[in-house]
Each structure stands twice: as C-alpha cells, then as structure tokens.
TORKOL-4160 file (C-alpha; in steps of 0.2 Angstrom, whole numbers, padded with zeros to 4 digits, m for minus):
257
<pt num="1" X="m0034" Y="0076" Z="0027"/>
<pt num="2" X="m0023" Y="0061" Z="0021"/>
<pt num="3" X="m0008" Y="0055" Z="0028"/>
<pt num="4" X="0005" Y="0046" Z="0017"/>
<pt num="5" X="0007" Y="0061" Z="0002"/>
<pt num="6" X="m0004" Y="0076" Z="0004"/>
<pt num="7" X="m0008" Y="0076" Z="0023"/>
<pt num="8" X="0001" Y="0083" Z="0037"/>
<pt num="9" X="0014" Y="0072" Z="0038"/>
<pt num="10" X="0024" Y="0074" Z="0019"/>
<pt num="11" X="0019" Y="0094" Z="0021"/>
<pt num="12" X="0030" Y="0095" Z="0036"/>
<pt num="13" X="0043" Y="0087" Z="0027"/>
<pt num="14" X="0040" Y="0097" Z="0010"/>
<pt num="15" X="0051" Y="0113" Z="0015"/>
<pt num="16" X="0066" Y="0103" Z="0017"/>
<pt num="17" X="0064" Y="0097" Z="m0003"/>
<pt num="18" X="0056" Y="0113" Z="m0009"/>
<pt num="19" X="0074" Y="0120" Z="m0016"/>
<pt num="20" X="0070" Y="0104" Z="m0030"/>
<pt num="21" X="0054" Y="0112" Z="m0035"/>
<pt num="22" X="0054" Y="0119" Z="m0054"/>
<pt num="23" X="0041" Y="0123" Z="m0066"/>
<pt num="24" X="0036" Y="0106" Z="m0075"/>
<pt num="25" X="0023" Y="0103" Z="m0089"/>
<pt num="26" X="0006" Y="0097" Z="m0083"/>
<pt num="27" X="0010" Y="0080" Z="m0094"/>
<pt num="28" X="0025" Y="0077" Z="m0085"/>
<pt num="29" X="0019" Y="0080" Z="m0068"/>
<pt num="30" X="0004" Y="0068" Z="m0072"/>
<pt num="31" X="0017" Y="0054" Z="m0078"/>
<pt num="32" X="0027" Y="0054" Z="m0064"/>
<pt num="33" X="0013" Y="0055" Z="m0050"/>
<pt num="34" X="0003" Y="0041" Z="m0060"/>
<pt num="35" X="0018" Y="0029" Z="m0067"/>
<pt num="36" X="0024" Y="0024" Z="m0049"/>
<pt num="37" X="0007" Y="0016" Z="m0044"/>
<pt num="38" X="0006" Y="0009" Z="m0060"/>
<pt num="39" X="0023" Y="0000" Z="m0060"/>
<pt num="40" X="0023" Y="m0007" Z="m0043"/>
<pt num="41" X="0006" Y="m0015" Z="m0046"/>
<pt num="42" X="0014" Y="m0023" Z="m0062"/>
<pt num="43" X="0029" Y="m0029" Z="m0052"/>
<pt num="44" X="0019" Y="m0034" Z="m0038"/>
<pt num="45" X="0006" Y="m0045" Z="m0052"/>
<pt num="46" X="0021" Y="m0052" Z="m0060"/>
<pt num="47" X="0028" Y="m0059" Z="m0041"/>
<pt num="48" X="0012" Y="m0071" Z="m0043"/>
<pt num="49" X="0021" Y="m0084" Z="m0049"/>
<pt num="50" X="0011" Y="m0100" Z="m0047"/>
<pt num="51" X="m0008" Y="m0096" Z="m0053"/>
<pt num="52" X="m0008" Y="m0077" Z="m0060"/>
<pt num="53" X="m0025" Y="m0067" Z="m0056"/>
<pt num="54" X="m0036" Y="m0062" Z="m0068"/>
<pt num="55" X="m0030" Y="m0044" Z="m0075"/>
<pt num="56" X="m0047" Y="m0037" Z="m0074"/>
<pt num="57" X="m0050" Y="m0040" Z="m0057"/>
<pt num="58" X="m0035" Y="m0035" Z="m0053"/>
<pt num="59" X="m0038" Y="m0018" Z="m0059"/>
<pt num="60" X="m0055" Y="m0018" Z="m0054"/>
<pt num="61" X="m0049" Y="m0018" Z="m0037"/>
<pt num="62" X="m0035" Y="m0006" Z="m0040"/>
<pt num="63" X="m0050" Y="0006" Z="m0045"/>
<pt num="64" X="m0058" Y="0004" Z="m0031"/>
<pt num="65" X="m0044" Y="0011" Z="m0022"/>
<pt num="66" X="m0047" Y="0029" Z="m0032"/>
<pt num="67" X="m0065" Y="0028" Z="m0025"/>
<pt num="68" X="m0061" Y="0026" Z="m0007"/>
<pt num="69" X="m0050" Y="0042" Z="m0006"/>
<pt num="70" X="m0063" Y="0056" Z="m0005"/>
<pt num="71" X="m0074" Y="0045" Z="0009"/>
<pt num="72" X="m0057" Y="0044" Z="0019"/>
<pt num="73" X="m0053" Y="0061" Z="0017"/>
<pt num="74" X="m0069" Y="0066" Z="0025"/>
<pt num="75" X="m0069" Y="0053" Z="0039"/>
<pt num="76" X="m0052" Y="0061" Z="0042"/>
<pt num="77" X="m0056" Y="0079" Z="0042"/>
<pt num="78" X="m0073" Y="0075" Z="0053"/>
<pt num="79" X="m0060" Y="0066" Z="0067"/>
<pt num="80" X="m0047" Y="0082" Z="0063"/>
<pt num="81" X="m0062" Y="0093" Z="0069"/>
<pt num="82" X="m0065" Y="0081" Z="0083"/>
<pt num="83" X="m0047" Y="0076" Z="0089"/>
<pt num="84" X="m0035" Y="0089" Z="0083"/>
<pt num="85" X="m0021" Y="0084" Z="0074"/>
<pt num="86" X="m0008" Y="0081" Z="0087"/>
<pt num="87" X="0006" Y="0070" Z="0079"/>
<pt num="88" X="0003" Y="0053" Z="0089"/>
<pt num="89" X="m0017" Y="0052" Z="0087"/>
<pt num="90" X="m0016" Y="0058" Z="0068"/>
<pt num="91" X="m0003" Y="0046" Z="0064"/>
<pt num="92" X="m0008" Y="0031" Z="0072"/>
<pt num="93" X="m0027" Y="0033" Z="0074"/>
<pt num="94" X="m0034" Y="0046" Z="0060"/>
<pt num="95" X="m0022" Y="0044" Z="0046"/>
<pt num="96" X="m0015" Y="0025" Z="0048"/>
<pt num="97" X="m0031" Y="0019" Z="0057"/>
<pt num="98" X="m0044" Y="0026" Z="0046"/>
<pt num="99" X="m0035" Y="0023" Z="0029"/>
<pt num="100" X="m0030" Y="0004" Z="0032"/>
<pt num="101" X="m0047" Y="0002" Z="0041"/>
<pt num="102" X="m0057" Y="0006" Z="0026"/>
<pt num="103" X="m0044" Y="m0005" Z="0014"/>
<pt num="104" X="m0046" Y="m0021" Z="0025"/>
<pt num="105" X="m0064" Y="m0019" Z="0024"/>
<pt num="106" X="m0064" Y="m0016" Z="0005"/>
<pt num="107" X="m0055" Y="m0032" Z="0004"/>
<pt num="108" X="m0064" Y="m0042" Z="0016"/>
<pt num="109" X="m0081" Y="m0039" Z="0007"/>
<pt num="110" X="m0076" Y="m0039" Z="m0011"/>
<pt num="111" X="m0060" Y="m0051" Z="m0010"/>
<pt num="112" X="m0059" Y="m0062" Z="0005"/>
<pt num="113" X="m0072" Y="m0076" Z="m0001"/>
<pt num="114" X="m0073" Y="m0072" Z="m0019"/>
<pt num="115" X="m0068" Y="m0088" Z="m0031"/>
<pt num="116" X="m0053" Y="m0079" Z="m0035"/>
<pt num="117" X="m0043" Y="m0078" Z="m0019"/>
<pt num="118" X="m0037" Y="m0096" Z="m0020"/>
<pt num="119" X="m0019" Y="m0095" Z="m0014"/>
<pt num="120" X="m0011" Y="m0085" Z="m0001"/>
<pt num="121" X="m0001" Y="m0072" Z="m0012"/>
<pt num="122" X="m0018" Y="m0069" Z="m0020"/>
<pt num="123" X="m0021" Y="m0059" Z="m0001"/>
<pt num="124" X="m0006" Y="m0047" Z="m0005"/>
<pt num="125" X="m0009" Y="m0043" Z="m0022"/>
<pt num="126" X="m0026" Y="m0037" Z="m0022"/>
<pt num="127" X="m0022" Y="m0029" Z="m0006"/>
<pt num="128" X="m0008" Y="m0021" Z="m0015"/>
<pt num="129" X="m0019" Y="m0015" Z="m0029"/>
<pt num="130" X="m0031" Y="m0007" Z="m0018"/>
<pt num="131" X="m0017" Y="0003" Z="m0009"/>
<pt num="132" X="m0009" Y="0008" Z="m0025"/>
<pt num="133" X="m0027" Y="0013" Z="m0032"/>
<pt num="134" X="m0028" Y="0024" Z="m0016"/>
<pt num="135" X="m0009" Y="0032" Z="m0016"/>
<pt num="136" X="m0011" Y="0034" Z="m0036"/>
<pt num="137" X="m0024" Y="0046" Z="m0033"/>
<pt num="138" X="m0017" Y="0053" Z="m0019"/>
<pt num="139" X="m0001" Y="0058" Z="m0027"/>
<pt num="140" X="m0012" Y="0066" Z="m0043"/>
<pt num="141" X="m0021" Y="0077" Z="m0029"/>
<pt num="142" X="m0004" Y="0081" Z="m0024"/>
<pt num="143" X="0005" Y="0084" Z="m0039"/>
<pt num="144" X="m0011" Y="0096" Z="m0046"/>
<pt num="145" X="m0013" Y="0105" Z="m0030"/>
<pt num="146" X="0005" Y="0107" Z="m0024"/>
<pt num="147" X="0021" Y="0115" Z="m0036"/>
<pt num="148" X="0032" Y="0101" Z="m0036"/>
<pt num="149" X="0046" Y="0096" Z="m0049"/>
<pt num="150" X="0046" Y="0080" Z="m0058"/>
<pt num="151" X="0061" Y="0074" Z="m0048"/>
<pt num="152" X="0051" Y="0078" Z="m0031"/>
<pt num="153" X="0036" Y="0067" Z="m0038"/>
<pt num="154" X="0050" Y="0051" Z="m0041"/>
<pt num="155" X="0054" Y="0054" Z="m0021"/>
<pt num="156" X="0037" Y="0052" Z="m0018"/>
<pt num="157" X="0037" Y="0037" Z="m0027"/>
<pt num="158" X="0051" Y="0029" Z="m0018"/>
<pt num="159" X="0042" Y="0035" Z="m0001"/>
<pt num="160" X="0023" Y="0036" Z="0002"/>
<pt num="161" X="0017" Y="0028" Z="m0014"/>
<pt num="162" X="0030" Y="0012" Z="m0010"/>
<pt num="163" X="0024" Y="0013" Z="0008"/>
<pt num="164" X="0005" Y="0010" Z="0003"/>
<pt num="165" X="0010" Y="m0004" Z="m0006"/>
<pt num="166" X="0021" Y="m0012" Z="0007"/>
<pt num="167" X="0007" Y="m0010" Z="0022"/>
<pt num="168" X="m0005" Y="m0018" Z="0007"/>
<pt num="169" X="0008" Y="m0033" Z="0007"/>
<pt num="170" X="0009" Y="m0033" Z="0024"/>
<pt num="171" X="m0012" Y="m0034" Z="0026"/>
<pt num="172" X="m0014" Y="m0047" Z="0012"/>
<pt num="173" X="m0001" Y="m0059" Z="0018"/>
<pt num="174" X="m0010" Y="m0060" Z="0035"/>
<pt num="175" X="m0028" Y="m0060" Z="0026"/>
<pt num="176" X="m0019" Y="m0074" Z="0016"/>
<pt num="177" X="m0014" Y="m0083" Z="0030"/>
<pt num="178" X="m0034" Y="m0080" Z="0039"/>
<pt num="179" X="m0041" Y="m0086" Z="0023"/>
<pt num="180" X="m0032" Y="m0104" Z="0023"/>
<pt num="181" X="m0031" Y="m0106" Z="0043"/>
<pt num="182" X="m0045" Y="m0114" Z="0053"/>
<pt num="183" X="m0055" Y="m0108" Z="0069"/>
<pt num="184" X="m0045" Y="m0096" Z="0082"/>
<pt num="185" X="m0030" Y="m0096" Z="0071"/>
<pt num="186" X="m0037" Y="m0088" Z="0056"/>
<pt num="187" X="m0048" Y="m0076" Z="0069"/>
<pt num="188" X="m0030" Y="m0070" Z="0075"/>
<pt num="189" X="m0023" Y="m0069" Z="0058"/>
<pt num="190" X="m0038" Y="m0057" Z="0053"/>
<pt num="191" X="m0034" Y="m0046" Z="0068"/>
<pt num="192" X="m0015" Y="m0046" Z="0061"/>
<pt num="193" X="m0020" Y="m0042" Z="0045"/>
<pt num="194" X="m0029" Y="m0025" Z="0051"/>
<pt num="195" X="m0016" Y="m0020" Z="0065"/>
<pt num="196" X="0000" Y="m0024" Z="0058"/>
<pt num="197" X="m0002" Y="m0012" Z="0044"/>
<pt num="198" X="m0009" Y="0000" Z="0055"/>
<pt num="199" X="0007" Y="m0001" Z="0065"/>
<pt num="200" X="0018" Y="0001" Z="0051"/>
<pt num="201" X="0008" Y="0016" Z="0044"/>
<pt num="202" X="0008" Y="0025" Z="0060"/>
<pt num="203" X="0026" Y="0023" Z="0062"/>
<pt num="204" X="0031" Y="0030" Z="0045"/>
<pt num="205" X="0018" Y="0045" Z="0048"/>
<pt num="206" X="0024" Y="0047" Z="0066"/>
<pt num="207" X="0041" Y="0051" Z="0059"/>
<pt num="208" X="0036" Y="0061" Z="0046"/>
<pt num="209" X="0026" Y="0073" Z="0058"/>
<pt num="210" X="0039" Y="0075" Z="0071"/>
<pt num="211" X="0056" Y="0073" Z="0062"/>
<pt num="212" X="0055" Y="0088" Z="0054"/>
<pt num="213" X="0074" Y="0091" Z="0050"/>
<pt num="214" X="0081" Y="0075" Z="0050"/>
<pt num="215" X="0066" Y="0065" Z="0044"/>
<pt num="216" X="0077" Y="0056" Z="0031"/>
<pt num="217" X="0088" Y="0046" Z="0043"/>
<pt num="218" X="0072" Y="0039" Z="0050"/>
<pt num="219" X="0062" Y="0035" Z="0036"/>
<pt num="220" X="0075" Y="0028" Z="0024"/>
<pt num="221" X="0081" Y="0014" Z="0036"/>
<pt num="222" X="0062" Y="0012" Z="0039"/>
<pt num="223" X="0058" Y="0009" Z="0020"/>
<pt num="224" X="0073" Y="m0003" Z="0018"/>
<pt num="225" X="0065" Y="m0014" Z="0032"/>
<pt num="226" X="0049" Y="m0013" Z="0025"/>
<pt num="227" X="0054" Y="m0018" Z="0007"/>
<pt num="228" X="0066" Y="m0033" Z="0016"/>
<pt num="229" X="0052" Y="m0040" Z="0028"/>
<pt num="230" X="0039" Y="m0036" Z="0015"/>
<pt num="231" X="0047" Y="m0046" Z="0001"/>
<pt num="232" X="0049" Y="m0060" Z="0014"/>
<pt num="233" X="0032" Y="m0060" Z="0015"/>
<pt num="234" X="0030" Y="m0062" Z="m0004"/>
<pt num="235" X="0041" Y="m0076" Z="m0005"/>
<pt num="236" X="0034" Y="m0086" Z="0008"/>
<pt num="237" X="0017" Y="m0085" Z="0003"/>
<pt num="238" X="0023" Y="m0090" Z="m0012"/>
<pt num="239" X="0030" Y="m0106" Z="m0006"/>
<pt num="240" X="0013" Y="m0110" Z="0003"/>
<pt num="241" X="0004" Y="m0109" Z="m0014"/>
<pt num="242" X="m0006" Y="m0126" Z="m0019"/>
<pt num="243" X="m0002" Y="m0123" Z="m0037"/>
<pt num="244" X="0017" Y="m0124" Z="m0033"/>
<pt num="245" X="0018" Y="m0143" Z="m0033"/>
<pt num="246" X="0006" Y="m0145" Z="m0047"/>
<pt num="247" X="0017" Y="m0133" Z="m0059"/>
<pt num="248" X="0033" Y="m0143" Z="m0054"/>
<pt num="249" X="0026" Y="m0157" Z="m0058"/>
<pt num="250" X="0020" Y="m0150" Z="m0074"/>
<pt num="251" X="0039" Y="m0144" Z="m0079"/>
<pt num="252" X="0045" Y="m0160" Z="m0076"/>
<pt num="253" X="0031" Y="m0168" Z="m0087"/>
<pt num="254" X="0035" Y="m0157" Z="m0100"/>
<pt num="255" X="0055" Y="m0158" Z="m0098"/>
<pt num="256" X="0052" Y="m0178" Z="m0099"/>
<pt num="257" X="0041" Y="m0178" Z="m0114"/>
C-alpha cells in the first residue's frame, strides 16, 4: 500500500490515462521505470558544485531506499486495516506520514552525524538519494503489476518520481539547516525537515485521491511550484557551502598563475 505511484492515489488517476496503455516489451517497461530515478539522482548529484560527495556513499543511500519499500508497505497495510483509507487520513498519515518519517529516520541515523555530511547541500543530496531509491522500486513494481505503456511510465516520471525527489529536497534542506545550526534553532529545523515534506506529500496524495476527474489541473501547478521552490532551496544550500570561498580562491590562484 503505497502512495505516490502504486498506491491508491495513482490508481484513482489511472482511469483517465488508460487510453495510453499498449503492449510494451518488458525491457522497455523496466527501462522506463528505472531511468527516471537514475536520471534525477545524477541531476542532483551534479548540483553539488563545491565539494562532491563520494559516489559510493550516495549509491549506498540510494540502495537503502530500495530496502525500505517492503517495510513501508507492511506498515501502511496495517494502518489501513486499523483506520481505513479515508482520503485525508490516508494522504497525510498513512501515506505521506509513514513514508517521509521512515526516510527521515534513515537519514538521521545513517547520515546526519556522518563525517561526509560537511556542507548544507549534502542533506539535500542524501535525502534525494533515499527518496529516489524508494521511488524507483515503487515504479518497477507498478510497471510489473499494472499494464502500462512506455509513455505512461514517462508521465509517472514527471509526477510521482520527481515528487519523491522534491520532497527529498525539502527534507534534506532543513536537515542541512539543522546540522549547521545551534541550540533551539537546530531543533526547530529538525522538526521542519520531517513535517514540511509530509505536508507537501500529503497535499499531492490528497489531490490524487479526491480530484478524480480534474486532478491534472491541480497537480501540474503544484509540481511547477515544488520544482521552483525546491530549486530555490538547492541554490540557497549551495550558497551556504563552506567550500564556496575556498573554490573561489583556488580559481583566482589558478587564473593568476
């Protein structure tokens, strides 16, 4: 029972897009399911412009995202059995709440105090990595269990997969703020790092669950806003890098030599 992708939210929207479904070879389906997550991970990795993270470390966190899919599904299934799937409860608590909370715990216990987390943008990169690992497995499961065209899976790349990435940007941005802040300010940013992604994830799912016919008119503006908002956070995090001035000094030295 998952939210963005193979869960109830996207299933409600499927009926509006089933006309795109055609017989597609399994290799093409898997390519369409896996490629978006890899492409977005590379994109955000290259945005780390001042001190790139070890690629092995990033890939490990990406793979951890694979491993949390089944536990999340089990927890969500249990909550649905207890509370039902009323849209508001499902969107904000069962779906967004469970998924973002588990991703947050992964980052907090594996990355937050790690020596490689040494600049603000690192929080964004690792949060995006675990989110895209989760989204990639979700997308593969959807491709294998639901008949879909290559084009339909590309639409999913523009919506749920990039949605997971952007929720990761918000989570990682505030984890970075918390990491390099002191006292109450740091604790406040830690709370922001979990509740802000839950809020926007919940909004996404609630639209998909309740706007059955006209969801596209709400989701497209939401995604455009999240991309604008998320990329502003990326730029701001890079501007706070302690390596920014060092790089500028190195460039000046190389230019004068």
